[in-house]
Gaussian input, Z-matrix of N, CA and C with variables (Angstrom, degrees):
# hf/3-21g

backbone

0 1
 N
 C     1     B1
 C     2     B2     1     A1
 N     3     B3     2     A2     1     D1
 C     4     B4     3     A3     2     D2
 C     5     B5     4     A4     3     D3
 N     6     B6     5     A5     4     D4
 C     7     B7     6     A6     5     D5
 C     8     B8     7     A7     6     D6
 N     9     B9     8     A8     7     D7
 C    10    B10     9     A9     8     D8
 C    11    B11    10    A10     9     D9
 N    12    B12    11    A11    10    D10
 C    13    B13    12    A12    11    D11
 C    14    B14    13    A13    12    D12
 N    15    B15    14    A14    13    D13
 C    16    B16    15    A15    14    D14
 C    17    B17    16    A16    15    D15
 N    18    B18    17    A17    16    D16
 C    19    B19    18    A18    17    D17
 C    20    B20    19    A19    18    D18
 N    21    B21    20    A20    19    D19
 C    22    B22    21    A21    20    D20
 C    23    B23    22    A22    21    D21
 N    24    B24    23    A23    22    D22
 C    25    B25    24    A24    23    D23
 C    26    B26    25    A25    24    D24
 N    27    B27    26    A26    25    D25
 C    28    B28    27    A27    26    D26
 C    29    B29    28    A28    27    D27
 N    30    B30    29    A29    28    D28
 C    31    B31    30    A30    29    D29
 C    32    B32    31    A31    30    D30
 N    33    B33    32    A32    31    D31
 C    34    B34    33    A33    32    D32
 C    35    B35    34    A34    33    D33
 N    36    B36    35    A35    34    D34
 C    37    B37    36    A36    35    D35
 C    38    B38    37    A37    36    D36
 N    39    B39    38    A38    37    D37
 C    40    B40    39    A39    38    D38
 C    41    B41    40    A40    39    D39
 N    42    B42    41    A41    40    D40
 C    43    B43    42    A42    41    D41
 C    44    B44    43    A43    42    D42
 N    45    B45    44    A44    43    D43
 C    46    B46    45    A45    44    D44
 C    47    B47    46    A46    45    D45
 N    48    B48    47    A47    46    D46
 C    49    B49    48    A48    47    D47
 C    50    B50    49    A49    48    D48
 N    51    B51    50    A50    49    D49
 C    52    B52    51    A51    50    D50
 C    53    B53    52    A52    51    D51
 N    54    B54    53    A53    52    D52
 C    55    B55    54    A54    53    D53
 C    56    B56    55    A55    54    D54
 N    57    B57    56    A56    55    D55
 C    58    B58    57    A57    56    D56
 C    59    B59    58    A58    57    D57
 N    60    B60    59    A59    58    D58
 C    61    B61    60    A60    59    D59
 C    62    B62    61    A61    60    D60
 N    63    B63    62    A62    61    D61
 C    64    B64    63    A63    62    D62
 C    65    B65    64    A64    63    D63
 N    66    B66    65    A65    64    D64
 C    67    B67    66    A66    65    D65
 C    68    B68    67    A67    66    D66
 N    69    B69    68    A68    67    D67
 C    70    B70    69    A69    68    D68
 C    71    B71    70    A70    69    D69
 N    72    B72    71    A71    70    D70
 C    73    B73    72    A72    71    D71
 C    74    B74    73    A73    72    D72
 N    75    B75    74    A74    73    D73
 C    76    B76    75    A75    74    D74
 C    77    B77    76    A76    75    D75
 N    78    B78    77    A77    76    D76
 C    79    B79    78    A78    77    D77
 C    80    B80    79    A79    78    D78
 N    81    B81    80    A80    79    D79
 C    82    B82    81    A81    80    D80
 C    83    B83    82    A82    81    D81
 N    84    B84    83    A83    82    D82
 C    85    B85    84    A84    83    D83
 C    86    B86    85    A85    84    D84
 N    87    B87    86    A86    85    D85
 C    88    B88    87    A87    86    D86
 C    89    B89    88    A88    87    D87
 N    90    B90    89    A89    88    D88
 C    91    B91    90    A90    89    D89
 C    92    B92    91    A91    90    D90
 N    93    B93    92    A92    91    D91
 C    94    B94    93    A93    92    D92
 C    95    B95    94    A94    93    D93
 N    96    B96    95    A95    94    D94
 C    97    B97    96    A96    95    D95
 C    98    B98    97    A97    96    D96
 N    99    B99    98    A98    97    D97
 C   100   B100    99    A99    98    D98
 C   101   B101   100   A100    99    D99
 N   102   B102   101   A101   100   D100
 C   103   B103   102   A102   101   D101
 C   104   B104   103   A103   102   D102
 N   105   B105   104   A104   103   D103
 C   106   B106   105   A105   104   D104
 C   107   B107   106   A106   105   D105
 N   108   B108   107   A107   106   D106
 C   109   B109   108   A108   107   D107
 C   110   B110   109   A109   108   D108
 N   111   B111   110   A110   109   D109
 C   112   B112   111   A111   110   D110
 C   113   B113   112   A112   111   D111
 N   114   B114   113   A113   112   D112
 C   115   B115   114   A114   113   D113
 C   116   B116   115   A115   114   D114
 N   117   B117   116   A116   115   D115
 C   118   B118   117   A117   116   D116
 C   119   B119   118   A118   117   D117
 N   120   B120   119   A119   118   D118
 C   121   B121   120   A120   119   D119
 C   122   B122   121   A121   120   D120
 N   123   B123   122   A122   121   D121
 C   124   B124   123   A123   122   D122
 C   125   B125   124   A124   123   D123
 N   126   B126   125   A125   124   D124
 C   127   B127   126   A126   125   D125
 C   128   B128   127   A127   126   D126
 N   129   B129   128   A128   127   D127
 C   130   B130   129   A129   128   D128
 C   131   B131   130   A130   129   D129
 N   132   B132   131   A131   130   D130
 C   133   B133   132   A132   131   D131
 C   134   B134   133   A133   132   D132
 N   135   B135   134   A134   133   D133
 C   136   B136   135   A135   134   D134
 C   137   B137   136   A136   135   D135
 N   138   B138   137   A137   136   D136
 C   139   B139   138   A138   137   D137
 C   140   B140   139   A139   138   D138
 N   141   B141   140   A140   139   D139
 C   142   B142   141   A141   140   D140
 C   143   B143   142   A142   141   D141
 N   144   B144   143   A143   142   D142
 C   145   B145   144   A144   143   D143
 C   146   B146   145   A145   144   D144
 N   147   B147   146   A146   145   D145
 C   148   B148   147   A147   146   D146
 C   149   B149   148   A148   147   D147
 N   150   B150   149   A149   148   D148
 C   151   B151   150   A150   149   D149
 C   152   B152   151   A151   150   D150
 N   153   B153   152   A152   151   D151
 C   154   B154   153   A153   152   D152
 C   155   B155   154   A154   153   D153
 N   156   B156   155   A155   154   D154
 C   157   B157   156   A156   155   D155
 C   158   B158   157   A157   156   D156
 N   159   B159   158   A158   157   D157
 C   160   B160   159   A159   158   D158
 C   161   B161   160   A160   159   D159
 N   162   B162   161   A161   160   D160
 C   163   B163   162   A162   161   D161
 C   164   B164   163   A163   162   D162
 N   165   B165   164   A164   163   D163
 C   166   B166   165   A165   164   D164
 C   167   B167   166   A166   165   D165
 N   168   B168   167   A167   166   D166
 C   169   B169   168   A168   167   D167
 C   170   B170   169   A169   168   D168
 N   171   B171   170   A170   169   D169
 C   172   B172   171   A171   170   D170
 C   173   B173   172   A172   171   D171
 N   174   B174   173   A173   172   D172
 C   175   B175   174   A174   173   D173
 C   176   B176   175   A175   174   D174
 N   177   B177   176   A176   175   D175
 C   178   B178   177   A177   176   D176
 C   179   B179   178   A178   177   D177
 N   180   B180   179   A179   178   D178
 C   181   B181   180   A180   179   D179
 C   182   B182   181   A181   180   D180
 N   183   B183   182   A182   181   D181
 C   184   B184   183   A183   182   D182
 C   185   B185   184   A184   183   D183
 N   186   B186   185   A185   184   D184
 C   187   B187   186   A186   185   D185
 C   188   B188   187   A187   186   D186
 N   189   B189   188   A188   187   D187
 C   190   B190   189   A189   188   D188
 C   191   B191   190   A190   189   D189
 N   192   B192   191   A191   190   D190
 C   193   B193   192   A192   191   D191
 C   194   B194   193   A193   192   D192
 N   195   B195   194   A194   193   D193
 C   196   B196   195   A195   194   D194
 C   197   B197   196   A196   195   D195
 N   198   B198   197   A197   196   D196
 C   199   B199   198   A198   197   D197
 C   200   B200   199   A199   198   D198
 N   201   B201   200   A200   199   D199
 C   202   B202   201   A201   200   D200
 C   203   B203   202   A202   201   D201
 N   204   B204   203   A203   202   D202
 C   205   B205   204   A204   203   D203
 C   206   B206   205   A205   204   D204
 N   207   B207   206   A206   205   D205
 C   208   B208   207   A207   206   D206
 C   209   B209   208   A208   207   D207
 N   210   B210   209   A209   208   D208
 C   211   B211   210   A210   209   D209
 C   212   B212   211   A211   210   D210
 N   213   B213   212   A212   211   D211
 C   214   B214   213   A213   212   D212
 C   215   B215   214   A214   213   D213
 N   216   B216   215   A215   214   D214
 C   217   B217   216   A216   215   D215
 C   218   B218   217   A217   216   D216
 N   219   B219   218   A218   217   D217
 C   220   B220   219   A219   218   D218
 C   221   B221   220   A220   219   D219
 N   222   B222   221   A221   220   D220
 C   223   B223   222   A222   221   D221
 C   224   B224   223   A223   222   D222
 N   225   B225   224   A224   223   D223
 C   226   B226   225   A225   224   D224
 C   227   B227   226   A226   225   D225
 N   228   B228   227   A227   226   D226
 C   229   B229   228   A228   227   D227
 C   230   B230   229   A229   228   D228
 N   231   B231   230   A230   229   D229
 C   232   B232   231   A231   230   D230
 C   233   B233   232   A232   231   D231
 N   234   B234   233   A233   232   D232
 C   235   B235   234   A234   233   D233
 C   236   B236   235   A235   234   D234
 N   237   B237   236   A236   235   D235
 C   238   B238   237   A237   236   D236
 C   239   B239   238   A238   237   D237
 N   240   B240   239   A239   238   D238
 C   241   B241   240   A240   239   D239
 C   242   B242   241   A241   240   D240
 N   243   B243   242   A242   241   D241
 C   244   B244   243   A243   242   D242
 C   245   B245   244   A244   243   D243
 N   246   B246   245   A245   244   D244
 C   247   B247   246   A246   245   D245
 C   248   B248   247   A247   246   D246
 N   249   B249   248   A248   247   D247
 C   250   B250   249   A249   248   D248
 C   251   B251   250   A250   249   D249
 N   252   B252   251   A251   250   D250
 C   253   B253   252   A252   251   D251
 C   254   B254   253   A253   252   D252
 N   255   B255   254   A254   253   D253
 C   256   B256   255   A255   254   D254
 C   257   B257   256   A256   255   D255
 N   258   B258   257   A257   256   D256
 C   259   B259   258   A258   257   D257
 C   260   B260   259   A259   258   D258
 N   261   B261   260   A260   259   D259
 C   262   B262   261   A261   260   D260
 C   263   B263   262   A262   261   D261
 N   264   B264   263   A263   262   D262
 C   265   B265   264   A264   263   D263
 C   266   B266   265   A265   264   D264
 N   267   B267   266   A266   265   D265
 C   268   B268   267   A267   266   D266
 C   269   B269   268   A268   267   D267
 N   270   B270   269   A269   268   D268
 C   271   B271   270   A270   269   D269
 C   272   B272   271   A271   270   D270
 N   273   B273   272   A272   271   D271
 C   274   B274   273   A273   272   D272
 C   275   B275   274   A274   273   D273
 N   276   B276   275   A275   274   D274
 C   277   B277   276   A276   275   D275
 C   278   B278   277   A277   276   D276
 N   279   B279   278   A278   277   D277
 C   280   B280   279   A279   278   D278
 C   281   B281   280   A280   279   D279
 N   282   B282   281   A281   280   D280
 C   283   B283   282   A282   281   D281
 C   284   B284   283   A283   282   D282
 N   285   B285   284   A284   283   D283
 C   286   B286   285   A285   284   D284
 C   287   B287   286   A286   285   D285
 N   288   B288   287   A287   286   D286
 C   289   B289   288   A288   287   D287
 C   290   B290   289   A289   288   D288
 N   291   B291   290   A290   289   D289
 C   292   B292   291   A291   290   D290
 C   293   B293   292   A292   291   D291
 N   294   B294   293   A293   292   D292
 C   295   B295   294   A294   293   D293
 C   296   B296   295   A295   294   D294
 N   297   B297   296   A296   295   D295
 C   298   B298   297   A297   296   D296
 C   299   B299   298   A298   297   D297
 N   300   B300   299   A299   298   D298
 C   301   B301   300   A300   299   D299
 C   302   B302   301   A301   300   D300
 N   303   B303   302   A302   301   D301
 C   304   B304   303   A303   302   D302
 C   305   B305   304   A304   303   D303
 N   306   B306   305   A305   304   D304
 C   307   B307   306   A306   305   D305
 C   308   B308   307   A307   306   D306
 N   309   B309   308   A308   307   D307
 C   310   B310   309   A309   308   D308
 C   311   B311   310   A310   309   D309
 N   312   B312   311   A311   310   D310
 C   313   B313   312   A312   311   D311
 C   314   B314   313   A313   312   D312
 N   315   B315   314   A314   313   D313
 C   316   B316   315   A315   314   D314
 C   317   B317   316   A316   315   D315
 N   318   B318   317   A317   316   D316
 C   319   B319   318   A318   317   D317
 C   320   B320   319   A319   318   D318
 N   321   B321   320   A320   319   D319
 C   322   B322   321   A321   320   D320
 C   323   B323   322   A322   321   D321
 N   324   B324   323   A323   322   D322
 C   325   B325   324   A324   323   D323
 C   326   B326   325   A325   324   D324
 N   327   B327   326   A326   325   D325
 C   328   B328   327   A327   326   D326
 C   329   B329   328   A328   327   D327
 N   330   B330   329   A329   328   D328
 C   331   B331   330   A330   329   D329
 C   332   B332   331   A331   330   D330
 N   333   B333   332   A332   331   D331
 C   334   B334   333   A333   332   D332
 C   335   B335   334   A334   333   D333
 N   336   B336   335   A335   334   D334
 C   337   B337   336   A336   335   D335
 C   338   B338   337   A337   336   D336

   B1=1.4479
   B2=1.5434
   B3=1.3207
   B4=1.4035
   B5=1.5962
   B6=1.2845
   B7=1.4555
   B8=1.4667
   B9=1.3435
   B10=1.5068
   B11=1.5400
   B12=1.2513
   B13=1.5573
   B14=1.6389
   B15=1.3011
   B16=1.4666
   B17=1.5303
   B18=1.3483
   B19=1.4830
   B20=1.4268
   B21=1.4143
   B22=1.4537
   B23=1.5254
   B24=1.3547
   B25=1.4748
   B26=1.6014
   B27=1.1837
   B28=1.5011
   B29=1.4556
   B30=1.3901
   B31=1.4523
   B32=1.5648
   B33=1.4279
   B34=1.3658
   B35=1.5511
   B36=1.2191
   B37=1.4565
   B38=1.5944
   B39=1.1939
   B40=1.5464
   B41=1.5154
   B42=1.3461
   B43=1.5185
   B44=1.4869
   B45=1.2722
   B46=1.5063
   B47=1.3638
   B48=1.3828
   B49=1.4325
   B50=1.5474
   B51=1.3505
   B52=1.5237
   B53=1.5064
   B54=1.3490
   B55=1.4039
   B56=1.5355
   B57=1.3315
   B58=1.5195
   B59=1.4330
   B60=1.3150
   B61=1.4893
   B62=1.6043
   B63=1.3505
   B64=1.4140
   B65=1.5381
   B66=1.3158
   B67=1.5985
   B68=1.4792
   B69=1.3611
   B70=1.4558
   B71=1.6246
   B72=1.3135
   B73=1.4859
   B74=1.5418
   B75=1.2766
   B76=1.4437
   B77=1.6276
   B78=1.2838
   B79=1.4658
   B80=1.4889
   B81=1.3199
   B82=1.4309
   B83=1.5421
   B84=1.2513
   B85=1.4521
   B86=1.4720
   B87=1.3444
   B88=1.4204
   B89=1.5841
   B90=1.2051
   B91=1.4776
   B92=1.4763
   B93=1.3417
   B94=1.3678
   B95=1.4713
   B96=1.2698
   B97=1.5581
   B98=1.5096
   B99=1.3440
   B100=1.5232
   B101=1.4653
   B102=1.3635
   B103=1.4586
   B104=1.5353
   B105=1.2209
   B106=1.4557
   B107=1.5522
   B108=1.3370
   B109=1.4849
   B110=1.6156
   B111=1.3817
   B112=1.5507
   B113=1.5718
   B114=1.3113
   B115=1.4399
   B116=1.6230
   B117=1.3280
   B118=1.4660
   B119=1.4365
   B120=1.4998
   B121=1.4501
   B122=1.5022
   B123=1.3387
   B124=1.5013
   B125=1.4205
   B126=1.3756
   B127=1.5107
   B128=1.5284
   B129=1.3241
   B130=1.3879
   B131=1.4331
   B132=1.3171
   B133=1.5016
   B134=1.6097
   B135=1.2436
   B136=1.5216
   B137=1.4848
   B138=1.2916
   B139=1.4711
   B140=1.5566
   B141=1.3778
   B142=1.4694
   B143=1.3880
   B144=1.3404
   B145=1.4650
   B146=1.5076
   B147=1.2892
   B148=1.4830
   B149=1.5555
   B150=1.2920
   B151=1.5255
   B152=1.5158
   B153=1.4032
   B154=1.3997
   B155=1.5261
   B156=1.3827
   B157=1.5188
   B158=1.5137
   B159=1.3059
   B160=1.4687
   B161=1.3582
   B162=1.4839
   B163=1.5030
   B164=1.5914
   B165=1.3330
   B166=1.3530
   B167=1.5272
   B168=1.2611
   B169=1.4319
   B170=1.6214
   B171=1.3570
   B172=1.4419
   B173=1.5622
   B174=1.2960
   B175=1.4837
   B176=1.4931
   B177=1.4017
   B178=1.4041
   B179=1.4382
   B180=1.4112
   B181=1.3644
   B182=1.5194
   B183=1.3894
   B184=1.4562
   B185=1.5283
   B186=1.3465
   B187=1.4891
   B188=1.5160
   B189=1.2763
   B190=1.5003
   B191=1.5130
   B192=1.2752
   B193=1.4921
   B194=1.5307
   B195=1.3668
   B196=1.5253
   B197=1.5329
   B198=1.2442
   B199=1.5259
   B200=1.5053
   B201=1.2745
   B202=1.4601
   B203=1.5279
   B204=1.3270
   B205=1.5624
   B206=1.4701
   B207=1.3451
   B208=1.4085
   B209=1.4716
   B210=1.4011
   B211=1.4932
   B212=1.5882
   B213=1.2568
   B214=1.4610
   B215=1.4988
   B216=1.3365
   B217=1.4903
   B218=1.5500
   B219=1.3546
   B220=1.4479
   B221=1.4892
   B222=1.3772
   B223=1.4377
   B224=1.6829
   B225=1.2965
   B226=1.4524
   B227=1.5409
   B228=1.3824
   B229=1.3561
   B230=1.6368
   B231=1.3034
   B232=1.4843
   B233=1.4238
   B234=1.3918
   B235=1.3898
   B236=1.5199
   B237=1.2614
   B238=1.5092
   B239=1.5496
   B240=1.2989
   B241=1.5811
   B242=1.4524
   B243=1.2958
   B244=1.4378
   B245=1.5203
   B246=1.3162
   B247=1.4250
   B248=1.5663
   B249=1.2731
   B250=1.4729
   B251=1.4142
   B252=1.4037
   B253=1.4180
   B254=1.6308
   B255=1.3732
   B256=1.4531
   B257=1.6602
   B258=1.2900
   B259=1.4916
   B260=1.6396
   B261=1.2982
   B262=1.3917
   B263=1.5691
   B264=1.4010
   B265=1.4598
   B266=1.4464
   B267=1.3293
   B268=1.4522
   B269=1.6246
   B270=1.2093
   B271=1.4547
   B272=1.6224
   B273=1.3479
   B274=1.4524
   B275=1.5002
   B276=1.2696
   B277=1.4923
   B278=1.5247
   B279=1.2761
   B280=1.4667
   B281=1.6152
   B282=1.2739
   B283=1.4849
   B284=1.4538
   B285=1.3489
   B286=1.4544
   B287=1.5861
   B288=1.3325
   B289=1.4417
   B290=1.5320
   B291=1.3057
   B292=1.4684
   B293=1.6033
   B294=1.2892
   B295=1.3530
   B296=1.5204
   B297=1.3798
   B298=1.3994
   B299=1.4574
   B300=1.3925
   B301=1.4271
   B302=1.5769
   B303=1.2710
   B304=1.4795
   B305=1.4805
   B306=1.3496
   B307=1.4526
   B308=1.5588
   B309=1.3409
   B310=1.4899
   B311=1.4572
   B312=1.4328
   B313=1.5193
   B314=1.4675
   B315=1.3161
   B316=1.4251
   B317=1.5209
   B318=1.3154
   B319=1.4723
   B320=1.5589
   B321=1.4294
   B322=1.3352
   B323=1.5492
   B324=1.4318
   B325=1.3670
   B326=1.6336
   B327=1.2741
   B328=1.5345
   B329=1.4355
   B330=1.4073
   B331=1.4034
   B332=1.5464
   B333=1.2737
   B334=1.4809
   B335=1.5797
   B336=1.3457
   B337=1.4702
   B338=1.4778
   A1=110.14
   A2=109.87
   A3=116.83
   A4=114.57
   A5=116.12
   A6=119.45
   A7=108.46
   A8=111.54
   A9=118.51
   A10=109.50
   A11=120.30
   A12=122.04
   A13=107.42
   A14=117.12
   A15=114.88
   A16=114.21
   A17=115.56
   A18=117.47
   A19=111.80
   A20=117.31
   A21=117.54
   A22=116.73
   A23=114.92
   A24=118.60
   A25=108.92
   A26=111.50
   A27=118.46
   A28=117.16
   A29=116.60
   A30=117.80
   A31=106.07
   A32=113.44
   A33=122.88
   A34=113.25
   A35=119.28
   A36=120.36
   A37=108.99
   A38=120.35
   A39=123.89
   A40=108.61
   A41=113.79
   A42=116.01
   A43=107.27
   A44=115.18
   A45=120.36
   A46=113.52
   A47=117.79
   A48=123.42
   A49=112.54
   A50=108.11
   A51=115.35
   A52=113.05
   A53=114.39
   A54=118.47
   A55=108.69
   A56=119.68
   A57=119.96
   A58=109.08
   A59=119.59
   A60=119.41
   A61=113.71
   A62=116.25
   A63=118.58
   A64=110.58
   A65=114.61
   A66=116.32
   A67=110.69
   A68=118.02
   A69=122.23
   A70=108.17
   A71=114.53
   A72=117.36
   A73=110.47
   A74=118.78
   A75=126.01
   A76=107.28
   A77=116.10
   A78=118.32
   A79=108.83
   A80=115.99
   A81=122.03
   A82=112.84
   A83=121.47
   A84=122.86
   A85=118.39
   A86=112.34
   A87=119.66
   A88=112.62
   A89=120.75
   A90=126.53
   A91=110.03
   A92=119.78
   A93=122.92
   A94=111.00
   A95=118.96
   A96=122.32
   A97=110.57
   A98=117.53
   A99=120.06
   A100=111.10
   A101=117.65
   A102=123.47
   A103=108.53
   A104=121.83
   A105=129.51
   A106=110.39
   A107=114.50
   A108=117.66
   A109=107.45
   A110=116.35
   A111=118.10
   A112=106.52
   A113=118.23
   A114=114.68
   A115=108.84
   A116=113.55
   A117=115.78
   A118=112.85
   A119=116.77
   A120=121.63
   A121=102.72
   A122=109.96
   A123=115.55
   A124=113.46
   A125=113.11
   A126=114.95
   A127=107.90
   A128=120.87
   A129=124.78
   A130=111.47
   A131=118.27
   A132=123.35
   A133=106.21
   A134=119.44
   A135=122.07
   A136=110.64
   A137=121.52
   A138=129.91
   A139=108.10
   A140=115.32
   A141=117.59
   A142=114.97
   A143=119.60
   A144=124.58
   A145=111.59
   A146=117.42
   A147=125.01
   A148=107.94
   A149=111.12
   A150=116.81
   A151=112.79
   A152=113.31
   A153=120.94
   A154=116.09
   A155=106.54
   A156=115.41
   A157=110.82
   A158=115.62
   A159=118.20
   A160=113.18
   A161=112.52
   A162=116.88
   A163=116.70
   A164=118.55
   A165=124.44
   A166=109.34
   A167=123.29
   A168=126.27
   A169=114.61
   A170=116.06
   A171=118.22
   A172=113.64
   A173=113.64
   A174=114.27
   A175=108.74
   A176=115.51
   A177=123.36
   A178=110.99
   A179=120.75
   A180=122.38
   A181=107.65
   A182=108.76
   A183=114.95
   A184=104.16
   A185=111.51
   A186=118.34
   A187=109.83
   A188=118.72
   A189=122.49
   A190=107.54
   A191=120.76
   A192=118.88
   A193=108.55
   A194=110.24
   A195=115.03
   A196=107.52
   A197=119.96
   A198=123.34
   A199=115.58
   A200=115.96
   A201=118.38
   A202=110.64
   A203=113.70
   A204=123.24
   A205=98.72
   A206=114.90
   A207=125.66
   A208=110.38
   A209=110.79
   A210=116.28
   A211=103.91
   A212=115.52
   A213=125.64
   A214=104.01
   A215=117.36
   A216=121.94
   A217=105.25
   A218=113.31
   A219=118.40
   A220=119.28
   A221=115.10
   A222=116.53
   A223=107.00
   A224=114.10
   A225=117.54
   A226=109.61
   A227=120.39
   A228=120.61
   A229=106.63
   A230=114.16
   A231=117.51
   A232=112.79
   A233=115.96
   A234=122.97
   A235=116.81
   A236=114.32
   A237=120.64
   A238=108.10
   A239=115.57
   A240=121.42
   A241=118.83
   A242=119.83
   A243=120.90
   A244=117.71
   A245=111.52
   A246=113.94
   A247=110.78
   A248=120.13
   A249=125.04
   A250=114.66
   A251=117.73
   A252=124.06
   A253=109.79
   A254=113.35
   A255=119.68
   A256=107.37
   A257=113.86
   A258=115.25
   A259=112.07
   A260=113.63
   A261=120.26
   A262=113.91
   A263=113.07
   A264=113.95
   A265=117.94
   A266=117.73
   A267=121.09
   A268=106.25
   A269=119.96
   A270=124.01
   A271=110.72
   A272=111.38
   A273=118.05
   A274=112.29
   A275=117.71
   A276=124.42
   A277=109.18
   A278=112.71
   A279=118.10
   A280=110.15
   A281=116.86
   A282=118.06
   A283=111.48
   A284=123.41
   A285=119.41
   A286=107.10
   A287=117.26
   A288=117.22
   A289=105.95
   A290=119.30
   A291=120.96
   A292=106.69
   A293=123.22
   A294=126.15
   A295=109.18
   A296=125.17
   A297=129.58
   A298=114.20
   A299=119.44
   A300=121.43
   A301=111.95
   A302=114.29
   A303=117.97
   A304=110.55
   A305=113.73
   A306=119.35
   A307=113.50
   A308=114.08
   A309=121.81
   A310=107.62
   A311=115.14
   A312=115.48
   A313=114.40
   A314=117.75
   A315=122.83
   A316=114.32
   A317=113.18
   A318=117.45
   A319=109.82
   A320=117.32
   A321=119.81
   A322=118.33
   A323=113.14
   A324=121.95
   A325=108.28
   A326=112.02
   A327=113.16
   A328=113.47
   A329=120.97
   A330=119.76
   A331=114.80
   A332=119.40
   A333=120.11
   A334=108.10
   A335=110.86
   A336=116.20
   A337=109.78
   D1=129.46
   D2=-178.30
   D3=-89.47
   D4=142.90
   D5=176.26
   D6=-112.16
   D7=167.97
   D8=178.36
   D9=-55.33
   D10=-39.71
   D11=-175.77
   D12=-65.85
   D13=-26.65
   D14=-176.66
   D15=-74.96
   D16=-20.73
   D17=-178.89
   D18=-74.58
   D19=140.66
   D20=171.88
   D21=-69.15
   D22=142.96
   D23=-179.05
   D24=-67.78
   D25=145.06
   D26=178.06
   D27=-125.57
   D28=5.15
   D29=-178.21
   D30=-86.39
   D31=160.92
   D32=176.08
   D33=-134.19
   D34=169.41
   D35=-177.47
   D36=-87.03
   D37=-22.57
   D38=-177.66
   D39=-108.49
   D40=138.08
   D41=175.37
   D42=-81.47
   D43=174.74
   D44=174.90
   D45=-64.58
   D46=-29.65
   D47=179.25
   D48=-65.76
   D49=-41.89
   D50=175.71
   D51=-63.73
   D52=-42.34
   D53=-175.80
   D54=-68.38
   D55=-40.66
   D56=178.54
   D57=-62.88
   D58=-45.01
   D59=176.35
   D60=-56.24
   D61=-41.84
   D62=178.34
   D63=-64.90
   D64=-41.14
   D65=178.10
   D66=-59.34
   D67=-43.42
   D68=-176.40
   D69=-68.24
   D70=-36.10
   D71=176.83
   D72=-64.66
   D73=-35.86
   D74=-178.08
   D75=-71.37
   D76=-33.33
   D77=178.61
   D78=-153.66
   D79=99.19
   D80=-177.57
   D81=-61.07
   D82=-13.25
   D83=175.02
   D84=-107.60
   D85=13.49
   D86=-177.60
   D87=-56.26
   D88=147.63
   D89=176.84
   D90=-86.67
   D91=150.97
   D92=-178.58
   D93=-63.90
   D94=-37.91
   D95=179.17
   D96=-64.61
   D97=-32.28
   D98=175.02
   D99=-70.49
   D100=-43.32
   D101=173.50
   D102=-54.13
   D103=-53.14
   D104=-176.41
   D105=-60.42
   D106=-43.57
   D107=-178.58
   D108=-68.87
   D109=-40.09
   D110=-174.68
   D111=-66.87
   D112=-37.53
   D113=-167.79
   D114=-95.58
   D115=-21.97
   D116=-179.38
   D117=90.56
   D118=41.00
   D119=175.40
   D120=-130.29
   D121=172.89
   D122=175.33
   D123=-78.78
   D124=160.11
   D125=-177.36
   D126=-66.66
   D127=-33.46
   D128=177.80
   D129=-59.24
   D130=-42.21
   D131=-177.94
   D132=-71.74
   D133=-42.36
   D134=170.62
   D135=-53.91
   D136=-47.29
   D137=178.99
   D138=-54.63
   D139=-49.93
   D140=-178.64
   D141=-68.01
   D142=-36.65
   D143=175.89
   D144=-61.64
   D145=-47.92
   D146=-179.53
   D147=-60.10
   D148=-39.41
   D149=175.52
   D150=-60.28
   D151=-45.69
   D152=179.16
   D153=-58.95
   D154=-45.65
   D155=177.72
   D156=-62.99
   D157=-38.27
   D158=-178.21
   D159=-66.50
   D160=-51.68
   D161=178.01
   D162=-58.75
   D163=-27.42
   D164=-179.15
   D165=-88.08
   D166=-0.10
   D167=173.88
   D168=84.95
   D169=12.26
   D170=178.14
   D171=-77.97
   D172=-22.37
   D173=179.97
   D174=-151.98
   D175=161.66
   D176=171.81
   D177=-121.77
   D178=158.01
   D179=177.36
   D180=-123.02
   D181=144.20
   D182=176.74
   D183=-132.91
   D184=128.82
   D185=-177.45
   D186=-80.88
   D187=119.06
   D188=-179.14
   D189=-120.12
   D190=95.78
   D191=-175.41
   D192=73.31
   D193=-126.62
   D194=179.62
   D195=-101.42
   D196=9.55
   D197=178.91
   D198=-114.68
   D199=154.46
   D200=168.35
   D201=-95.15
   D202=150.35
   D203=173.19
   D204=-120.84
   D205=127.87
   D206=176.42
   D207=-105.87
   D208=144.97
   D209=177.04
   D210=-133.23
   D211=130.96
   D212=-169.94
   D213=-95.05
   D214=134.06
   D215=175.32
   D216=-91.93
   D217=90.70
   D218=-175.46
   D219=-69.50
   D220=-3.63
   D221=179.24
   D222=-99.78
   D223=-5.56
   D224=173.29
   D225=-60.67
   D226=143.71
   D227=-167.16
   D228=-103.35
   D229=158.26
   D230=169.13
   D231=-54.40
   D232=153.71
   D233=-178.43
   D234=-85.44
   D235=-32.31
   D236=-171.49
   D237=-76.48
   D238=129.53
   D239=-177.26
   D240=-40.05
   D241=-41.20
   D242=178.35
   D243=-67.22
   D244=-27.09
   D245=-178.91
   D246=-116.89
   D247=18.53
   D248=-174.94
   D249=-60.84
   D250=-26.71
   D251=-170.63
   D252=-86.82
   D253=-6.03
   D254=-171.53
   D255=-101.10
   D256=132.73
   D257=173.67
   D258=-74.87
   D259=150.07
   D260=-178.32
   D261=-68.18
   D262=-12.68
   D263=169.79
   D264=-54.77
   D265=-26.52
   D266=-177.01
   D267=-71.02
   D268=-42.02
   D269=175.02
   D270=-59.54
   D271=-55.43
   D272=-178.06
   D273=-59.27
   D274=-41.43
   D275=177.48
   D276=-56.96
   D277=-52.48
   D278=-173.60
   D279=-57.69
   D280=-45.61
   D281=-176.61
   D282=-83.46
   D283=-29.14
   D284=-175.47
   D285=-86.68
   D286=-17.73
   D287=176.11
   D288=-77.54
   D289=-31.10
   D290=-179.98
   D291=-64.56
   D292=-27.68
   D293=-175.54
   D294=-83.24
   D295=-22.06
   D296=179.72
   D297=-69.21
   D298=133.83
   D299=175.75
   D300=-63.21
   D301=137.49
   D302=175.22
   D303=-69.78
   D304=161.76
   D305=173.02
   D306=-56.27
   D307=-37.05
   D308=-176.26
   D309=-70.47
   D310=-40.26
   D311=-179.49
   D312=-66.23
   D313=-33.92
   D314=-175.81
   D315=-82.08
   D316=-33.82
   D317=-170.58
   D318=-106.09
   D319=-21.65
   D320=-175.14
   D321=85.70
   D322=0.68
   D323=-179.29
   D324=-122.08
   D325=148.46
   D326=174.08
   D327=-60.78
   D328=152.17
   D329=176.50
   D330=-66.03
   D331=148.96
   D332=-177.25
   D333=-78.17
   D334=141.83
   D335=-176.49
   D336=-100.63

């Protein structure tokens, strides 16, 4: 007999909307199918989330040939009341800085202090 405590936890700190926004920040020309694969959602869900973000003013789309180029409005604020005074640039910076190579990794030397 399985109890609630035996089941693995499936919750995460970031919503799919936040994860889509971070993926777009990492690559402004990312395809919806690549966003979906990266996050583990369907392409239709990714499309709906991008539409939500667009309609709420968090990003704009520019069609370039057969691809979209996204621009994020980094000054737009979080939606939840306790974070409503903070710009989303804080979230984007936190996760895109994580992706950047460190000075030590690129030069082989520790960063100067």
